[in-house]
N, C-alpha and C positions, 0 to 999 in steps of 0.2 A: 304242315303235315307232309311226310315223305311216304310214298307208296311204291312198293316193289311190284313190278309187273312181269308176267310171263307171256307166252304166245297167245293163250286163251285166258281171258280174265272175266270174272263175273263179280260185279259190285252190288252188294245188297245191304240191307239194314232197315230199321224202322223209319217211318215217315219223319221227316225233319232231321235225319241223321247226317245229311250232307251229300247224298248221292248225286243230286242234280248240280250241286256246287262243283263236284269233281268233273262232271261233264262240261260245265261252263268253263272251268279253268282250262281244260284241254282245247276248247273252241277258241278261247282268248289267245292261247299260244299260237294256234294255227292262223288266226286273223292278224297276228303281229306281222306275218310275212306279206300280208296284203295291205299293210298300212292303215288298218281299221281298228287298231287296238283301243284307242281312246273313244272312238265313236261307238264301238261295241259296248264299252263300259257305260257310256251314256244311255244306251238302250236298255241296259240291265238295271237302270235306276240311279246311275251316277257312281262316283268313286266310293262314297260313303256306304253304299249298299253292299259292297263286297268286302268291307273291312270288318274286323273282329269287333263285335258290339259289347264285349265284356271288358273287365279291367285288364290292364297289361300284365299283372301278376295276380295269381289267386293264392292267398295265404292258406296255411293249414287250417286255421280257424274257419275260413270261408268254405274250404272243401269239406270239412266235417260238419258244417251246419251250425257251428257255435255262434257265428256272427253272419249277418246277411251279406250277400254279394254287394260290394260297393267299389266305387272308383278309386284308383290309386294314382299317385303322381307319375306321369309318363316320363320315362327316361330315354326311350328309343324313338327315332323318327317315325312318323306315320308312313307306312309303305305297303305295297302289294308286291309280293315276289312270286314269280312263276318260272318254272324251268323243268327240264328233263335231261336225263343222261342216257347214253347208249354206247355200244361198243365202238361205233364209228365217230360220231360227234355229239357234243352236249352243248346246251344253251340255257342261259338264264336272262331274265329281264326284271328290273325292279322299277316300280312307279311310285311317285310321291307327290306331295302337294307343292305347287310352285309358290314363290314369294308373292304376296299381295301386290296387285298393280292397279286396282280400281276397275278392272275389266269385269264384265258380266260372266266371263269364263274363267274366273280366278280359281274355281274349284275343279277345273279340268285337270286331271293328273298329267304329269310330265315324266318322261323317262329319265331316271337318275343314273342307272348303271345297266350295262349289257355286257355279257361275256360269251364268247364262243371258243370252245377248245376241242382238241382231238381226244378221243377215248372217253372213258367214263369218269376218270378222276382228274380234277383240275389241278395242274401244277404250273409253275411259271414257264416251263419249257413247252407244255402242251397248249398254252393259250395262243389262239390265232388272231382274234379280234377283241379289242377291249374299248368300251365306250364309257366315258364319264361325262354326264351332261350332254353338251353339244359337240364334245371333242371325241374323235375316234382315231385309234391307231391300229395298224394291221402289221402282222409279222410277215416279213419277206422270207424267201426260200433259205437264205443264209442265216436266218435267225435274228436279223436286225429288225427293229421296229421302224415303221414309217408313219408319220403323222398325216392324216387325211385333211387336206385343206378345206374341203367342203364342209361348212357348218351344217349339222344335222338338225332337222326339226325336232323340237322338244316333245312332239306328240306322235312321232312315227319311229318305228324300229329301224335300227341300222340295217337290218336284213332287207327291209323294203326300200330304204333310202339310198343305199350305196351298192353299186354293182361294178366291179372291176376285175376282169378275169386274170389280171397280172398281179395286182397287189392284194386282192381279197377273193380268191376263187372259193374259199370255204363259205363265205357269206352267200354266194350264188347257190352253192350246193345246198346249204341249209334252207334257203328260201324255197327251193324246189321240193325238198323233203317235206316241209310244213304245208306247202300248197297241195301236196298229194294226199294229205290226211283227209279222210272222209267222215262225215257225220250225218246220221239219219235220226231225226227226232220228230215224232208226231206228224208223219206225212199225212196229208189230208186224204180222207176217204169219204167225205160227205157227198151229197148229190151233185154239188158243183165242183168237185175236186178235179184238178187238171188230169189226173190219171184216168178218169172215166171218159175223156175225150180222145178222138183219134190223134195219134202223134205224128210228127213230121217224119217223112220217109227218108231217113238218113241213118247210116251205120252209127250205132251208139254204144260203144264199149263201156261207157260210164253213165249210169242213170243220173239224171239231175236230182237235186235235193227235194223238189216238189213232186217228182214222179210224172211230170208231164210227158215224158218220152218213154213211158213204160213199155208200150207195144214195140217200139224200135229197139229198146234195150233187150227185151226177151228174144226178139228175132235175131239180134246180133249174137247173143249167147248160142242160139241154135245153129248159126252159120260158122262162127269162128271161135266159139268158146266150148265149154263143157256141155255139149248137147245131151249126153247121157245123164249127167248130173241134173240137168234141167228137167228132163222127163221123170227122173227118179224122185226129185223133190216134189213135183206135182202129184205123182202117183202116191207118194208117201202120205201126203195130206188129204188128197181126194182120190181114193182108189178107183182106178178105171177111167179117170178123167184125162182130158188132153186139152192143151191150149191151142188156139188157132190164130194166126196173124193174117189178116186179109187186107190187101191194098184197096183203098177207096179214093174217091176224088178229094175227100177231106184229109186223107192221110192213112196211116196204118191203123187198122181196127183190131183190137184184142177181143177175143171171145173164148169161152170155156165150154167144152162139150162134156157133159156128165152122163153117166149111165142112167137109163130110164127117161131121159129128156128127149123130146122129139126135135128139138133145135138147140143150137148153141145160145148161151147167154152172153151178151156183149158186156164190156166193162161197165157200161152205164147201169146194167141190171144186177151186177154182182153185189153180194152183201158186203158190208164194211170189212168184216173179218177176212173173207175170201180175197178181196182186193188188197188188203194190207199184206196178206201172206204172199201174194204174187209180187208185190212191191219189194218185199224182203228177199224173195228169190232173185229178182233182178239185181238188187244191190249186192247180195252176198256172192253170187256166181259171176260177177263181173270178169270179163276177159283180161282186164288190166287191174289186178289187185293192188291196192295201195300198201304202203308200209304200215299204216295204222288205220283201222276203221273202228268207229265208236257208234254203238247202237244204244239209244236211250229209251228204255221201256218198250222194246219191240213187241211185247205181248199184248199191248193195248188193242182192244176190239177183237182179239182172237178168242174163238171158242176153246174151252179147255182141251177138247180132243185134238186141236191143232198144235198144242204146246210141245209134245214130244217130237213131232215132225220138225218144228222150228228149231228145237234144240239140236237135233241131228244135222240139220242144215247148217247151223252155226258151227258145230264141231267140224264139219267137212270144210267149211270156208276157212277155218283157222289153220288149216294145213298150208294155205297160200298167203296168209296175211296175219299180222298181229291184230287181235280183236279184243275190244273192251265192251262188255255188255252190262248196262246198268238196269237192274230189274228188282222188283219186289214180289215176283211171282214164284212161290215155293216150288212149283212143279218144274218151271224152266230152270231155276237155280239147281235143283236136284239133278236134272238131266245133264246140264253142263258140267256139274261137279263129278259126274260119273266118268268123265274123261280124265285120265291120269295126268295130263298136261295142264289141266285147268287150275288157275290160281284163284282161290276164293278170297275175296276182299270184303270183310264185313265191317261196316262202319257203325259207330255209336257216337253219342253226343252227351257225355257226362259233363255237367257244369256248363253246358252250352257250347263246348268245344268239340269239333269233329275229330275223332281218333279212329285208328284201325284197331279192331279187337285183336288181342294177343300179339300185337306188334312188339318188337324188342329193338334194342339199340343196334343190333347187328344188321337190321333191315336198312339202317341209315348209314352204314359204314361207307366211307369214301365220298359222302356228299357233304358239301359245305357251301353256304351262300357267300358269294363274293361281297366284301365290305363295300359300303358306299364311299 
């Protein structure tokens, strides 16, 4: 599946259409830069859990329902291919099944092919780094190829394994790009959630994935970030309310003062929805916006009255970073789509295969998977 993205993107579709799979695919790409690609697949249920469960080809008779869906003779190798293209650099990685060796880890996938090239369209001249199996070659400044003598691990990406500013500066740059991608998914808001506790008193321009430094992240936005945007986002959701950050012996304590209340409510006392909204504010108003931020169902636990404010907050954040929002909330989708720059991506799953509704061949122009 090839998906065209804009600056602000909202991914929606019925349950089981593949929204979460798209989110996980992006996370796997990011984790390849950390050398955790295979381990992440294992946590997802193993290599088989991410492979297409249907036949390699679906005949017209199967598609029309004349005959039941049935297995066909496989002609292509079993593989998982991930990649993205951008104006600056593009990257793909392909994983496959290793040859049997009698090991308990025989089903662990190994990297078969990786390519990194300049620009959005891969050509022989634009290719910077090319990996086949454990062999890697990098293009030097004068256009000549240099074979890298270091044998790469079959389970780790060349981006994570090899770093040489002279022979492969593009690999270092790509690693930093992927490492800066940020993902926020089902941040805990239960009674024992880290976000309800005082946070360490240290400047925090990037909130952690679990929200344990929420108070420090909000205070950092107030001091070196968009403080007006912060106050506006709070007032938009909770009119007349203000957040307060208080230093204590245990760390920075977050509280919310609301009209009509005789005292502030600490983070431990806030409702799940209120706390989640504050977490999203800290994530989206970061003083160090990444090149890509992905939110998976940010509307969870939010009262319907907060959805329009969340939509406006996301639209504002999209002015600083590329955003992908995975959602099945009609109100949030409608709010985001009211922005002219929003790219609406609706997924469907006919015959068990995830597809983009109303996609056409032009959406895939210029993209091709490198052969193994």
